[in-house]
C-alpha positions in Angstrom: -23.3 25.5 0.5 -22.2 21.9 0.2 -21.3 19.7 3.3 -17.6 17.9 2.8 -18.2 14.6 2.5 -16.2 12.4 4.7 -14.0 9.7 2.0 -14.0 6.4 2.5 -10.5 6.4 3.0 -10.5 9.1 5.4 -13.3 7.1 7.9 -10.8 3.9 6.9 -7.7 6.2 8.6 -9.8 7.3 11.7 -10.0 3.5 13.1 -8.2 3.2 16.0 -7.1 -0.2 15.5 -5.1 1.0 13.0 -1.4 2.1 12.9 -1.6 5.4 11.9 2.5 5.8 11.2 3.0 3.0 8.3 4.6 0.5 10.5 3.1 -2.3 8.8 4.6 -1.1 5.7 8.1 -0.7 6.8 7.7 -4.9 8.6 6.5 -5.6 5.1 9.3 -3.9 3.2 12.2 -5.2 6.1 10.3 -8.7 6.4 9.1 -9.2 3.4 10.8 -7.7 0.4 14.4 -6.4 1.6 14.4 -10.2 2.6 13.3 -11.8 -0.7 15.9 -9.1 -2.3 18.7 -10.9 -0.7 17.6 -14.3 -1.0 17.0 -14.3 -4.6 20.7 -13.4 -5.0 21.7 -16.7 -3.3 18.8 -18.7 -4.9 19.8 -17.1 -8.6 23.1 -18.7 -8.2 22.1 -22.0 -7.6 19.2 -22.4 -9.6 19.6 -19.6 -12.1 17.1 -16.3 -12.6 13.9 -18.3 -14.5 14.1 -20.9 -11.3 14.0 -17.8 -8.4 10.8 -16.3 -10.8 8.9 -19.2 -11.0 9.6 -19.3 -7.1 9.0 -16.1 -6.5 5.5 -16.0 -8.6 4.4 -18.9 -6.9 4.9 -17.7 -3.0 3.5 -14.7 -4.1 0.9 -15.9 -6.2 -0.5 -18.5 -3.4 -0.1 -15.9 -0.6 -2.6 -13.2 -2.6 -4.7 -16.3 -2.8 -4.9 -16.8 0.6 -5.5 -13.3 1.1 -8.3 -13.4 -0.8 -9.6 -16.3 0.5 -9.5 -14.5 4.2 -11.1 -11.4 2.8 -13.8 -12.9 1.7 -14.3 -15.1 4.1 -15.5 -12.8 7.2 -14.7 -9.6 8.6 -11.1 -9.9 8.9 -8.7 -7.8 11.3 -5.8 -6.1 9.9 -3.3 -8.6 11.1 -5.3 -11.3 9.5 -5.1 -8.9 5.8 -1.3 -8.1 6.7 0.2 -11.5 7.6 -0.2 -13.6 3.7 1.5 -10.2 2.9 4.4 -10.9 4.0 5.1 -13.9 1.8 3.9 -12.2 -1.1 6.2 -9.6 -0.3 9.3 -12.2 -0.1 8.1 -14.0 -3.1 7.9 -10.2 -5.0 11.4 -9.4 -3.5 12.3 -12.7 -5.2 11.0 -11.6 -8.6 12.0 -7.9 -8.9 15.9 -8.3 -9.3 15.9 -11.6 -10.7 13.0 -10.3 -13.6 15.7 -7.3 -14.0 18.8 -9.7 -14.3 16.3 -11.6 -16.9 15.8 -8.2 -18.8 19.0 -6.8 -18.7 21.4 -10.1 -19.4 20.6 -11.7 -22.9 22.0 -8.3 -24.7 24.2 -6.5 -22.6 24.6 -3.7 -24.7 20.9 -2.6 -24.7 20.9 -2.8 -20.4 19.4 0.8 -20.1 16.7 0.6 -22.8 15.4 -2.9 -20.9 15.7 -1.7 -17.4 13.8 1.7 -18.5 11.3 -0.8 -20.3 10.6 -2.9 -17.3 10.6 -0.1 -14.9 8.6 2.1 -17.4 5.7 -1.0 -17.1 6.3 -1.5 -13.4 5.0 2.0 -13.0 2.5 2.0 -15.7 1.1 -1.4 -14.2 0.9 0.1 -10.8 -1.2 2.7 -11.5 -3.5 0.8 -13.7 -4.2 -1.7 -11.3 -4.5 1.1 -8.1 -7.2 2.6 -10.8 -9.0 -0.5 -11.0 -8.6 -1.1 -7.1 -9.9 2.3 -6.7 -13.3 2.0 -9.5 -14.1 -1.4 -7.9 -13.8 -0.9 -4.0 -16.5 -2.0 -2.3 -16.2 -1.4 1.3 -13.9 -4.6 1.8 -10.2 -5.2 0.6 -11.5 -8.1 -1.4 -11.6 -6.3 -5.3 -7.9 -5.2 -3.8 -7.1 -8.8 -3.2 -8.3 -10.0 -6.4 -6.4 -7.7 -8.7 -3.6 -8.6 -6.4 -4.2 -12.4 -7.6 -4.5 -11.4 -11.1 -1.5 -9.6 -11.4 0.3 -12.5 -10.2 -1.2 -14.9 -12.4 -1.1 -12.9 -15.3 2.8 -12.4 -14.6 3.3 -16.1 -13.9 1.5 -16.8 -17.1 3.6 -14.3 -19.6 6.8 -15.3 -17.9 5.6 -19.3 -18.9 5.2 -18.0 -22.4 8.2 -16.2 -22.4 10.4 -19.1 -21.7 9.0 -21.5 -23.7 9.3 -19.6 -26.1 13.3 -18.5 -25.7 15.8 -20.1 -27.6 17.3 -21.6 -24.5 14.4 -23.2 -23.7 13.7 -24.9 -26.9 17.1 -25.6 -26.8 16.5 -27.4 -23.4 13.3 -29.5 -24.4 15.0 -30.4 -27.4 17.9 -32.1 -25.0 15.8 -34.0 -23.3 
């Protein structure tokens, strides 16, 4: 009979220095995502959806880079890894409602289709990046954080490309 080997995840969860109740994720959501989503409402009214998207993506990308640098340095503590995730979550809280508003506003009659497509793409991206992170796992957080940096860089590039090609952006550039 083959012995059951303990997975990396099980060894990770048995560490006494890690919270067992998921409190870190709760703090991240309330302190980051939730506050960002509330702030997105006010920022979008003052500067528009595109500006709010840029701010959110910028904050998230810089925070992801900071987390990657911390993880690549030495043996970081859990707190050192989680601290850069709070501003990252805040930036994501700015991005998510702004992206949804940007997706459904241009053609209100197709808002359901746009929202459904956005949700599908979100879940597909999460599944894809989760799969890649598991395949690249090497005992550190570096691959996961590198994927975060790549995902936010890709999102920023796509947002800039879409904005440059939109008729409103073209008209704004020509009027200057």
